[in-house]
N, C-alpha and C positions, 0 to 999 in steps of 0.2 A: 504493500500500500504506500509506504513512504517512498519507495523507488518510483512508483507511478506518479505520485504528486511532484516529486523532484523533476521527473522528465517533463511533466506538463508545465511546470514553472519555467524550465529551461526553454521549452518550445515557445511559451508566451513571451519570454524575454527576448528571444531571437526575433520573433515576429515584431515586437515593439521596436527593437533596434532597427529592423529593416524598414518599418514605417517611418521612423525618425530620420533614417538616412535619406529618404526621398521626400522629406517635408519641405514645404515652401518656406521662403525666408519671411521674416517679420516686416511689418511696415517700417520699423525703425531701421532695419538693415537695408531695405530697398531705398530708403531716403538718402543713403550714401551715394547712390548712382547720380552722377552729375555734380557731385560735391567733392568729397575727398577721393572718391572713385570716379573714373570717367563714366560716361553713360552706358558703356558696355562692360564695366567691371574692373578695369585696370587701375592700379594705384596712380593717382595723378602726380604725386610728388616724385622727385628723383631719389636717388639713393644717397647714402651718407657722404660719400666722397665726391659726389658730383659727376661720376663717370656714366651714370644714367641720368639724363636730364628730366626736368619736369615736363609733363604733357602740356602742350600749348593748343593744339588743334586749330592753328591759325589759318589753315588752308582747307577749303571745301571745294571739291570739283576742279581744282587746278593744281599744277605742279610748276614751281618757278623754272623758267628757261625752256619749258616744254610748250611750244606754241601749238597746242592741240586743237584739232578740228573734230567735233563730236562725231563718232561712228565712222571715222575716216579710215580706220585701220592703221593709223600712224604708229611708228615704232617709238619705244620709250626713249626719252632724252634725260640725261643725268644732270640733275640740278646741283650736284655736289662734285662736279668734275674737277674742280680746282683744289679740293681738299687733299691733305696728306695724312697718311696713317699716324695715329697717336701711339700705337703699339704694333710691332711686327713680331709675331710668335713663330718660332722655328723649332727644329728638333733640339737645338742647343739650349732653349730657355722655356720649353713648353711646361716642364714640371713646376716652374715657378708660378705658372698660371693654372695649375691643375684644378683648383676649386671652381674655375670658371670655364672648364672644358668638359665635354662629355667623354665617355669611354671610347666612343667611335672616333672622335677627333684625336684623342691621344694615340689610338691605334694607327691613324694615318701618319702621325709624326714618326712613330716607330718604324712603320713599314717603308716610308719614303723620306728618310732623314735628309737627303741631299736636295730634294725638290719641293716638298710640301711646306707651305707656310700660310699663315693667316694674317692678312692686313686688317687691322682694327682701326676704324675711323671714328670721328666724333659722332655721338648719338644725336638723332633727330626724331622728335615725336610731335610733328607739326601738322599732321593730316587728320581730319575728323570725318565722321559719318554724317549723313543727312539726318534730320530730326526724326523722320519716320522710323529709322532703325533704333534710335534711342528710345522712342516711345514703345516700340515692341519689346525691347530688352527690359524696360521697367515693368511692363505688364507681365511678361514671362516670369520675372523674379517673384511676383506675388501669386502666380497662377499655374505655371508650367509644372509638369510632373513626368518622371520616368515611370513607365508601366511595363508589365509583363517581364519582370525580372531583368530589366535593362534592355530588352529587345525593341522597345518603342518609346515614343514620347507623345505627350498631349500638351498643346499650347499653340503658340504662334511659331511657325517654323523658321526662326531666325534669331540667333543668339538666345538660346533657350534658357541658360542658367548663368546669368552674369555674375552671380555670387555662388559658385559651385561648392557643394558639400561632400561629394564623393566621386569615385572614379567614373561611374556611369554618366553623371551629369557633365563631368569634364569631357568624356568621350563625345557626348552629343553636342557639346559646344564646338568641338572639332568637326563633327559631321555636318553641323548646320551653322556655320559662321555667316556673317554678311559677305556675300560675294556676288558674282554676276547672275542676273536674271536670264539673259540670253548670251550665248557665246558662239562665235563663228570664226574659225581660223584654221589654217594649215600649219601643222607642227611637225618638226623633224625629230627623229630618234637616231642616235649614233651609238653603236656598240663598239667601244674602243678597247682593243686588245692591248696587252702589256707592251707589245712591240710597236704600237702606234697604228696598226692596221685598223680600218673602220668598216663596219657593216652598217648600211643605212636603211632606215625606215622612214616613211612619211604617211601621215594620215590627215584627212579633212575631218575636223571635229565640229559638230553642232550640238550645243547643249542648251536645254531649257530647264530652268530651275524655278518652279512655282513658289518654292520656299523663299525666294528673294524678289518676288513681284513688288515693284516699288509703290503701286497704288492700290492693289487689292490685297487686303490682309490675308496672309497665307496660313489659315488655321490648319492644323495637322489632320483634322477630320477629313480633309480632302483626299487623303490616302497616299498620293504620290508626291514626293518631295522634288524629284528631278528626273529628266529624260535625257538620254545621251545617244548620239549617233556618231559612229566612226567609220569612215570609208578609207580603205587602204589604197595608197598610191604607190608606195615602195615598201618592200622589194617587189620587183616586177612580177615575180612568180605568184604573188598574192594580190596583185592589182585587181580591184573590183570587189574584193571581199568586204562585207559591211556588217556591222553589228549595231543593233538598237537595244536599249535597255531601259527599264523603268525602276527607279529607286524609291522604296516606300519609306514612310515615317515609322512603320512598325513591322519589323521583320518576322514577328511571331504570327501576325494575322494576315500579312500581305507580303510574302517573300519577293525578293528581287526577281524580275522577269526579264529574259533576254532572248533575242532571236538573231540568227546569223544568215546572211545571204552568201551562197557559194556561186561565183560566176561560171565555174566549170559545169555545174549541174543546173544552174539557173533556178535553184530551189531555195526556199526559206525554211529553216528548221528552228524549232525552239531549242534553246541551250539550257538544259536543266542544270541547276547548281552552278551557274556562271558566277565566277568571282573566286574568292578565297586565294588558294595558292596555285591556281592555274598560271602558267607562264604568260606574260604579256606578249602579244604578237609583236615581232620585230625586235625584242629585247635580247635575244640570244641567251635566254635563261637567267639574265641578271636581275630581272624585275618580275614580280608577280602581280596579278590583277588587283588584289586588294591592298597594294601599296601605292597606287596612284594617289597623290596628295598624302602619302605616307600611310594612310589607312582609309579604307572605305568598305561599305557593305555591312553584312550582318555581324554582330559582335559576339555570337553565341559560342564560338570556339575558345574564347579566352575569358579569364577573370580579370576585371579592370580595377586598378587601385590608384588612387590619387596620392602622390608622394610629396605634395606641397610645392613650394616655389623655390627657384634658384636663380642666381644671376649668372648668365651664360653668354658667351660670345656666339652670336647667331648671324646668319645672313639677314640683312635688313636694308631697306631702301635700295634694293638691287636693280637700279636702273641700267647701269653700265652693261652687265652681263646679258641683259635683255634688249639691248639697243641694236640698231642696224649698223653701228660702227664697228662692232666686233665680229670678225669673220670666224667661220668654223675652223679654218686652218690654224688660226692663232689661238682659239679657245681650247680646242680638243687635243691637248698635248698628251703624250703617253703617261700612263699611271694615274693621272688625275687632271682636271681642268687647269688651265693656266691661272695661277693664283693672282696674277696681275689684274684680272677682270672681276674678281670676287670681292665683295664688300661685307665686312663683319662689323657689328656694333654690339656693345654690351647691353643686354636686355634682361628683364625679369621674365622668366618662363615658368609655366606650370609643367610639372613632370608627371606623366601618365604611364603606368606600367601595366602591360598585358601579359598574363601567364597562361600558357596552354592548359585547358582543363583536362583532367583525367578522362580517358575514353574518347577524346577527340583527336583528329589528325590535322597536322599543319606542318609545313617545313620549318616554321619558327616555333621554338619552345618558349621564347620570351621576346617581347618588344618593349622598348622604352622610348616614348615619344616626348618631345619638348614643344610646348605650345606657347607662342608669343602672347603675353597677357594683353597686349594692345589690340590684337586682331582675332584671337582664338584659333588662328591657323597653326597646324603642325609644321614646324620648320626643320626639325632634326629628328632622326630616328637611329637608335642603336638596336640592331636585330641579332638575336642569338639562335643558334641551332638547338635541336632537342637534347643535346648533351650539355648545354649550358655554355658553349663557347661562342664568343663574339664572332659573328660571321659577316655581317654587312653593316655599312654605314651609309645613311642617305640624308640629303639636304635639299630643300626647296627654296628658291629665291623669289620672294614676293616684292611687288612694287605697287604703289598707289596709282590707280588708273582713273583719269578724269571722266571716262565714259560712264562710270558707275559710282564714283566717289567712294571707292572701297579698294581692297587689295586684291590684285590679280596674281594667280599662281603662274610663275614663269619657269625658267630653266630649272630642272631638277637633276640631281646626280646620285646614282646608286652604285656604290662601290662594293665589290666582292673582295673582302680582305684576304681570302685564301688564294684566289687565282690572280689577283691584280687587274682583272678586267673591270671596266665601269661602263655604265649606261648614262648618256646625256639624253634627257627626256624633255619633251615639250619645248623644243627650241624654235624660235621664229626669226632669228637674226637675219637669215638669208631668204626668208619667204617674201613674196611680193608685198604682203601686207602683214601688219601685226593683228592682234585680236580685235574683233569688233564686238563690243560688249553693250548689253542693254538696249540694243536697237529695237527689240520687241517684235521681230519679224518671224518668230518661230511659234508653232502651236503643237499641242499633243497629237493631233492627227498625223503629224510628220514622223511619228515614232511607232507606227503599227507595222505588223507583218506585211500588209498590203503596200504600205508606203515604201518599205524596204525592198520589196519585190519590184515595184515600179522604178525606184531609183537605180536598180541594177540593170535595167533593160537598156 
């Protein structure tokens, strides 16, 4: 009898802890948004030694020196081109900066001691979101919920948890940050071998994200947070292959759905279980589907834990590496990209750890992601194999884009620390145009099997 009562009490305690973990914040906490916190939850103040500046948000929909024409597909222009690094980290001094580096970054210094370096520049926190994003974040702070054991969310599908309390809320902030409503651009992929040889891929990507609609409030009850379409241009053997996918707000009640068009058979087939650790087309095995933007898709294979905040050197204000002035020949050097074109700043980041659940399969046994507190975008990832060995290091270079007054995911680099191969992903430097964002010219009817079939003819 005593044992039964003890077990019942334990079960009740676990349930109460679970409910508390997903509780909404108080009115008092939410009132911090727009005050000592930015409207999306970052600490407005700088750090103690001034190496992280105070948030100013003095620019909305503009970037100094970038004479941007709305929806023109213009390439990024670096407003900080004349700045010099304040710190240069090399294999000779990286241990002195160890508290501000990830394990993946340290591994890069050890593996490439003669060539890898990080140029750290003055910090800038000068760009802000439109008011509607701030209003949605405030509403979500008081109302949004994680449901179905982390598999879904209920609320407004943009900046769901500006004051996160647990790993699942942090994950959903990464899944649903403020980003483009519509995206249309051609992106290049380069699989760079240790000897410098490159295998090329190219896709035409069209993305529609109802979660980021600027005028219609995107409540999660609508079911689908995003639609994607990718048409393969290179390699030539795969030209004409196309994939369309629907991304849900709740993976328990409405799993991701995807279809593929094969130009050889001229048939459209549903792709069951699309995502997870399937190899990304054109990546030569260096990247998997669920690490586009460092993580995407259903979270059920991992346990997610929030490890708090750290001050880390991360890619930030990455205009140069995404500009039309940097050629692929100069950027894609053997072993790793040319450090001259990469910009790091010291930022506060949230640390999110994913550990593979018992009974589930995935090539990664653990993933540690670092989310920029100003944007909620994942910017760095250290990925471990199922034996617990650090295997891959990934980084994404974001920049503020006037088309949408938010941060665009630019060039990303995925490093295999065992083979020395790396993938440069989502490059637009030598495309005819850069990304065209928030033009509003895409609709859900363009992401159906029939539309996929028609596009392939």
